[in-house]
MIROMAR-247184 format. One line per 8 residues: their letters; for each residue x, y, z of C-alpha. Coordinates in nm, 4 decimals. Example, Ala and Ser with C-alpha at 12.3 -4.5 7.8 and 13.67 -1.06 7.14 Angstrom:
<sites>
AS> 1.2300/-0.4500/0.7800  1.3670/-0.1060/0.7140
</sites>
This chain:
<sites>
LEDFPCLN> -1.0959/-1.3437/0.7593  -1.1248/-1.5812/0.4645  -1.4568/-1.4330/0.3481  -1.3351/-1.0738/0.3741  -1.3529/-0.9274/0.0213  -1.0121/-0.8700/-0.1391  -0.8284/-0.8601/0.1929  -0.4700/-0.7914/0.0896
HLYLRFDW> -0.2686/-0.7359/0.4030  -0.2777/-0.7083/0.7800  -0.1460/-0.4006/0.9569  0.1091/-0.4627/1.2320  0.2055/-0.1888/1.4772  0.4805/-0.2556/1.7293  0.7091/-0.0527/1.9500  1.0847/-0.0416/1.9230
GDIEIEDG> 1.0975/-0.1522/2.2866  0.8991/-0.4668/2.2035  1.1848/-0.5839/1.9845  1.5159/-0.4470/2.1102  1.4687/-0.5842/2.4585  1.8258/-0.5034/2.5628  2.1054/-0.3037/2.4069  2.1716/-0.4849/2.0786
VYDWSYID> 1.9461/-0.7809/2.1673  1.6529/-0.8260/1.9290  1.3500/-1.0468/1.9835  1.1466/-1.0838/1.6640  0.9588/-1.3919/1.7801  0.6172/-1.2307/1.8211  0.6220/-1.0581/1.4821  0.7585/-1.3746/1.3223
SIMNQWGS> 0.4822/-1.5869/1.4747  0.2118/-1.3578/1.3361  0.3682/-1.3404/0.9921  0.4246/-1.7146/0.9771  0.0666/-1.7912/1.0809  -0.1164/-1.5419/0.8609  0.1347/-1.5403/0.5782  0.0542/-1.9081/0.5277
YGYHFALR> -0.2969/-1.7996/0.4262  -0.1563/-1.5718/0.1576  -0.1846/-1.2422/0.3441  0.0806/-0.9727/0.3291  0.1643/-0.7139/0.5940  0.2153/-0.3436/0.6498  0.4473/-0.2554/0.9351  0.4835/0.0418/1.1673
ICTYEGNA> 0.7336/0.0487/1.4515  0.6759/0.3316/1.7009  0.8884/0.5092/1.9593  0.6171/0.6634/2.1805  0.2734/0.5497/2.2962  0.0122/0.7697/2.4610  -0.0607/0.4884/2.7026  0.0523/0.4831/3.0647
QIPFATPK> 0.0918/0.1062/3.0486  0.3640/0.1381/2.7825  0.6275/0.3780/2.9217  0.9171/0.2408/2.7167  0.8121/0.2338/2.3529  1.1676/0.3558/2.3067  1.3819/0.1028/2.4953  1.4821/0.2027/2.8460
FVYEKGAR> 1.8507/0.1522/2.7724  1.8410/0.4351/2.5138  1.7556/0.6823/2.7901  2.0145/0.5248/3.0184  2.2702/0.5940/2.7442  2.1838/0.9625/2.7712  1.9061/1.0228/2.5199  1.6946/1.3200/2.6174
CYSMPSGN> 1.3285/1.2592/2.6946  1.0233/1.4187/2.8525  0.8458/1.2645/3.1510  0.4708/1.2835/3.1053  0.2156/1.2984/3.3923  0.1093/0.9443/3.2977  0.4606/0.8188/3.3637  0.5395/0.7768/2.9943
LEPDYNDP> 0.8687/0.8920/2.8519  0.8478/1.0747/2.5199  1.1786/1.0940/2.3360  1.3281/1.4100/2.2006  1.2955/1.3118/1.8353  1.6000/1.5222/1.7436  1.8318/1.4028/2.0194  2.1593/1.2674/1.8726
VFLYYLER> 2.1803/0.9722/2.1126  1.8204/0.8760/2.0339  1.8866/0.9075/1.6600  2.2075/0.7035/1.6828  2.0349/0.4041/1.8406  1.7261/0.4476/1.6239  1.9366/0.4303/1.3092  2.1160/0.1226/1.4389
FLAVTGEK> 1.7779/-0.0400/1.5025  1.6397/0.0569/1.1608  1.9487/-0.0894/0.9943  1.8769/-0.4249/1.1609  1.5053/-0.3980/1.0816  1.5771/-0.3162/0.7193  1.8098/-0.6127/0.6902  1.5269/-0.8348/0.8132
FNGNPLIE> 1.2318/-0.6925/0.6194  1.3510/-0.4971/0.3151  1.3783/-0.8122/0.1042  1.0742/-0.9871/0.2516  0.8057/-1.0227/-0.0185  0.5320/-1.0382/0.2478  0.5903/-0.6750/0.3457  0.3788/-0.4333/0.1404
TIDAGSFG> 0.4635/-0.1027/0.3082  0.6701/0.0371/0.5942  0.5459/0.3425/0.7822  0.7943/0.6111/0.8805  0.6629/0.5511/1.2312  0.9553/0.6602/1.4472  0.8215/1.0144/1.4881  0.5204/1.1026/1.6973
TWGEGHTA> 0.2588/0.9537/1.9236  0.1577/0.6053/1.8048  0.3878/0.6707/1.5100  0.1254/0.9009/1.3614  0.3481/1.1995/1.2923  0.2075/1.4295/1.5630  0.2860/1.4911/1.9300  -0.0699/1.4979/2.0656
AGTNIQYS> -0.1297/1.2901/2.3794  0.2278/1.3854/2.4580  0.4329/1.7030/2.4764  0.2691/1.8797/2.1792  0.6158/2.0059/2.0862  0.6350/2.1417/1.7317  0.9438/2.0041/1.5608  1.1208/2.1592/1.2651
ADVIIKHM> 1.0969/2.0336/0.9094  1.4557/1.9074/0.9349  1.3606/1.6657/1.2133  1.0679/1.5224/1.0177  1.2849/1.4882/0.7081  1.5546/1.3088/0.9094  1.3073/1.0406/1.0194  1.1753/0.9986/0.6641
ELHSKYFP> 1.5250/0.9675/0.5219  1.6291/0.7073/0.7791  1.3408/0.4813/0.6802  1.4024/0.5327/0.3099  1.7714/0.4531/0.3584  1.7103/0.1143/0.5187  1.4038/0.0111/0.3174  1.5108/0.1048/-0.0365
DKFVMFND> 1.2995/-0.1686/-0.1970  0.9758/-0.1036/-0.0079  0.7173/0.1700/-0.0200  0.7908/0.3856/0.2833  0.4780/0.5696/0.3950  0.4615/0.9385/0.4798  0.1973/1.0254/0.7399  -0.0208/1.3233/0.6540
DFVNSCWE> 0.0109/1.4424/1.0149  0.3771/1.5210/0.9529  0.2324/1.8424/0.8131  -0.1407/1.8477/0.8915  -0.0777/1.8490/1.2661  0.1596/2.1449/1.2463  0.0748/2.4162/0.9965  0.2089/2.6536/1.2628
RGIDENMR> 0.5459/2.5461/1.1253  0.4637/2.7525/0.8167  0.3601/2.6564/0.4665  0.7132/2.6885/0.3264  0.8558/2.4452/0.5809  0.5690/2.2015/0.5360  0.6088/2.2161/0.1586  0.9763/2.1370/0.2089
IINRAAEL> 0.8717/1.8225/0.3965  0.6184/1.7256/0.1293  0.8603/1.7850/-0.1576  1.1350/1.5845/0.0103  0.8931/1.2969/0.0690  0.7947/1.3073/-0.2977  1.1630/1.3028/-0.3978  1.2050/0.9914/-0.1829
KMGIDDDS> 0.9134/0.8304/-0.3728  0.7227/0.7765/-0.0497  0.3596/0.6726/-0.0306  0.1155/0.8472/0.2002  -0.0987/0.7278/0.4893  -0.3916/0.9117/0.6510  -0.4982/0.7535/0.9820  -0.7800/0.9977/1.0517
VQVSCYSR> -1.0557/0.9593/0.7942  -1.3941/1.0487/0.9447  -1.2650/1.1349/1.2877  -1.5609/1.3279/1.4262  -1.3978/1.6719/1.4430  -1.2688/1.6402/1.0868  -1.6075/1.5184/0.9653  -1.7536/1.8307/1.1238
DCGYTSLR> -1.4925/2.0804/1.0057  -1.3292/1.9469/0.6881  -1.6095/1.8800/0.4452  -1.7808/1.5717/0.3140  -1.4789/1.3386/0.3010  -1.3216/1.4740/0.6235  -0.9858/1.5004/0.4421  -0.7972/1.7949/0.5857
SPWIFDYF> -0.5667/1.8613/0.2890  -0.6845/1.6518/-0.0059  -0.4419/1.8246/-0.2427  -0.1422/1.6702/-0.0643  -0.2177/1.3226/-0.1983  -0.1402/1.4277/-0.5552  0.2247/1.4690/-0.4550  0.2361/1.0944/-0.3854
NKHAPVTL> -0.0240/0.8966/-0.5796  0.1521/0.9145/-0.9154  0.4419/0.7023/-0.7917  0.3376/0.5234/-0.4704  0.0295/0.3914/-0.2909  -0.2152/0.5842/-0.0769  -0.3485/0.4174/0.2395  -0.6573/0.5493/0.4175
ELEHYVLV> -0.7592/0.4325/0.7640  -1.1018/0.4999/0.9092  -1.1443/0.6319/1.2621  -1.1736/0.3751/1.5461  -1.4824/0.1935/1.4269  -1.6495/0.1782/1.7690  -1.6372/0.5595/1.7792  -1.7831/0.6220/1.4343
HEDNLKSG> -2.1447/0.7364/1.4435  -2.3700/0.6796/1.1451  -2.4034/1.0571/1.1098  -2.0346/1.0544/1.0172  -2.0162/0.7163/0.8449  -2.3180/0.7845/0.6203  -2.3201/0.4221/0.5013  -1.9581/0.4617/0.3926
FPFIEAMR> -2.0154/0.7049/0.1067  -1.7762/0.9762/0.2362  -1.5083/0.7109/0.2938  -1.5486/0.5852/-0.0628  -1.5347/0.9403/-0.1977  -1.2128/0.9948/-0.0010  -1.0694/0.6828/-0.1652  -1.1653/0.8143/-0.5080
QTKATFAG> -1.0295/1.1649/-0.4509  -0.6959/1.0470/-0.3142  -0.6559/0.7620/-0.5680  -0.6215/0.5171/-0.2815  -0.4688/0.1734/-0.3247  -0.5341/0.0483/0.0284  -0.7977/0.1281/0.2891  -0.8711/-0.0134/0.6306
FHGYPRPW> -1.0549/0.0432/0.9537  -0.9481/0.0477/1.3171  -1.1543/-0.2308/1.4713  -1.2596/-0.5946/1.4647  -1.3349/-0.7544/1.1272  -1.6602/-0.9368/1.2059  -1.8674/-0.6393/1.3281  -1.7356/-0.4326/1.0403
LEQNRYMT> -1.8189/-0.6904/0.7760  -2.1604/-0.7719/0.9195  -2.2571/-0.4044/0.9098  -2.0735/-0.2906/0.5952  -2.0444/-0.5889/0.3609  -2.1770/-0.4236/0.0454  -1.9747/-0.1091/0.0934  -1.6688/-0.3280/0.1533
EYAANRLG> -1.7266/-0.5232/-0.1678  -1.7720/-0.2023/-0.3651  -1.4566/-0.0450/-0.2249  -1.2485/-0.3623/-0.2480  -1.2948/-0.3846/-0.6232  -1.2073/-0.0202/-0.6821  -0.9166/0.0358/-0.4460  -0.5974/0.0320/-0.6484
YWYFINGI> -0.6294/-0.0938/-1.0050  -0.9157/-0.2968/-1.1553  -0.8462/-0.4068/-1.5118  -1.1056/-0.4969/-1.7731  -1.0454/-0.6157/-2.1286  -1.2964/-0.4161/-2.3323  -1.1854/-0.5443/-2.6702  -0.9179/-0.7200/-2.8703
TVNNGNDI> -0.8025/-0.7206/-3.2315  -0.5569/-0.9591/-3.3952  -0.3935/-0.8455/-3.7208  -0.6931/-0.6205/-3.7858  -0.9183/-0.9228/-3.8097  -0.6861/-1.1436/-4.0136  -0.5305/-1.4778/-3.9239  -0.2064/-1.5144/-3.7289
ELDKDNTV> 0.0831/-1.5934/-3.9595  0.3727/-1.8206/-3.8712  0.7233/-1.6758/-3.8506  0.5984/-1.3190/-3.8792  0.5291/-1.0313/-3.6445  0.1569/-1.0298/-3.5722  -0.0035/-0.7275/-3.4106  -0.2357/-0.7846/-3.1178
TLFIENRG> -0.4189/-0.4883/-2.9664  -0.5866/-0.5079/-2.6276  -0.8233/-0.2358/-2.5109  -0.7748/-0.2387/-2.1345  -0.9748/-0.0193/-1.8999  -0.8659/0.0514/-1.5442  -1.1861/0.1012/-1.3438  -0.9992/0.1285/-1.0149
FAPAYHKY> -0.9181/0.4404/-0.8195  -0.5422/0.4205/-0.8820  -0.2705/0.2936/-1.1136  -0.0557/-0.0056/-1.0290  0.2857/0.0701/-0.8851  0.4443/-0.2653/-0.9722  0.5064/-0.3857/-1.3259  0.3537/-0.7258/-1.3901
DLKIALVN> 0.4146/-0.9697/-1.6750  0.1535/-0.9749/-1.9517  0.1667/-1.2956/-2.1546  -0.0199/-1.4218/-2.4591  -0.0968/-1.7924/-2.4973  -0.2116/-1.9880/-2.8020  -0.3797/-2.3048/-2.6758  -0.4529/-2.6092/-2.8900
HNKSYIYP> -0.5343/-2.9629/-2.7702  -0.4210/-2.8874/-2.4145  -0.0850/-2.7594/-2.5362  -0.0011/-2.3948/-2.4767  0.2478/-2.1775/-2.6623  0.3278/-1.8782/-2.4441  0.4611/-1.5437/-2.5639  0.5886/-1.2851/-2.3132
TDADNTKW> 0.5272/-0.9199/-2.3970  0.6832/-0.5888/-2.3022  0.3519/-0.4342/-2.1925  0.3763/-0.2004/-1.8934  0.0624/-0.2146/-1.6803  0.1790/0.0813/-1.4691  0.0798/0.2944/-1.7708  -0.2813/0.1726/-1.7564
LENRETEV> -0.4096/0.4719/-1.5650  -0.7277/0.4952/-1.3624  -1.0630/0.5841/-1.5184  -0.9528/0.5421/-1.8767  -0.9086/0.2871/-2.1517  -0.5573/0.2176/-2.2770  -0.4779/0.0750/-2.6190  -0.2075/-0.1851/-2.5611
RLTVHPID> -0.0282/-0.2877/-2.8811  0.1648/-0.6150/-2.8683  0.3595/-0.8336/-3.1086  0.3297/-1.2115/-3.1299  0.5801/-1.4011/-3.3449  0.4975/-1.7753/-3.3463  0.7600/-2.0132/-3.4811  0.7379/-2.3883/-3.5394
IPKGVYEF> 0.3889/-2.4488/-3.4076  0.1234/-2.6502/-3.5930  -0.1190/-2.4588/-3.8090  -0.4826/-2.4650/-3.7075  -0.7393/-2.3113/-3.4759  -0.6225/-2.1994/-3.1324  -0.7802/-2.0461/-2.8279  -0.6347/-1.7016/-2.7739
AVGLFEND> -0.5593/-1.6440/-2.4043  -0.4197/-1.3568/-2.1993  -0.2578/-1.3682/-1.8566  -0.1157/-1.1050/-1.6232  0.1240/-1.2272/-1.3555  0.3072/-1.1019/-1.0493  0.5914/-1.3520/-1.0624  0.3921/-1.6788/-1.0610
TPVEFGLK> 0.0729/-1.5325/-0.9130  -0.2052/-1.4470/-1.1604  -0.3468/-1.0939/-1.1502  -0.7058/-1.1368/-1.2607  -0.8919/-0.9160/-1.5046  -1.2563/-0.8284/-1.4487  -1.3755/-1.1450/-1.6224  -1.5849/-1.4436/-1.5240
KEVYDEYG> -1.4024/-1.7163/-1.3371  -1.5062/-1.9692/-1.6012  -1.2824/-1.8150/-1.8680  -0.9656/-1.8778/-1.6651  -0.7607/-2.1945/-1.6906  -0.5618/-2.3495/-1.4089  -0.2506/-2.1551/-1.5102  -0.4091/-1.8107/-1.4800
FAHINSVK> -0.4767/-1.7414/-1.8483  -0.8127/-1.6014/-1.9572  -0.9369/-1.7654/-2.2771  -1.0826/-1.4808/-2.4827  -1.1630/-1.6102/-2.8319  -1.0456/-1.8352/-3.1147  -0.7857/-1.7504/-3.3773  -0.6471/-1.9317/-3.6781
VV> -0.2745/-1.9798/-3.7277  -0.1749/-2.0097/-4.0967
</sites>
């Protein structure tokens, strides 16, 4: 995976029954082993925990003891048990489990997003490959609210199939679901990009309801997942152009594919590189002025203006720290700023006005450097590697301090 362009996180999907192996007994060892191994390489993780699988080999995605306690379920011809997603016993034990899961992962910096995966087959928000029961808006909202309650510091992801799989529910009820998700500041996940029937019936990008994403992408990330890669025919893939257009239209931050990384990368490297740069934000410094072309003066407010262009598909949803550095003879004088990169919106240039007030530093010529940081981790601008120093500052030009 080390040569995979801009690989940010790995997607982990588990079942509740994999973890709560007995009533109140939790085994996190498998998840922990994966996160410890791959987290050591710098990767983060998205997490979905499901309650029903459309697979006869996994009958107890919801733990068996929950049904023994009296939770209602439906026995499928395959032998699987699908829970009644509105059953009070099921919801009681689900909430208890989510409370424990939230305690473990809500504060973990390696977790990027948490799917509201407790509703539907494979956690996808629909009941296909199962009972095909159509649940009310209140049931969907209950599952969203439970995840938001126990993961208040993470982006909880709405699945587009909460509504797209059930327009029979009525537009008013589906809009109630969408509006509640937006109130909860949820992100949105679409697992079905370029599934063959949607590629046939839903236009160039295969997005079923592209307008829905605008309810989410102003405040939280969009994740798009391509159809199972082994099932995607070139007639649908079209060298990746529809997938990229879907990313652009939805203002996607993350995108992935359902398959093995090596075949994907060998067959789609250039498309991957193109998309990797543009997913989320991609900042460029188009210009800089210091005191309208004058020198920097000691013990005074000096105005620095950066002209920053976001060439990505989306804004950033986390505020990072923008710092100015004056570097002279291997000594750096660093000045934090109050710049807010979440305001640097996609497909436009933003004029960022800053103030630098140097005190008690030697007069002379300095290199003027800029750095953007997520805690201690540099967030790189679209600049050559050679302009960066070992501390993550990009050396832009020279200025004189008088």
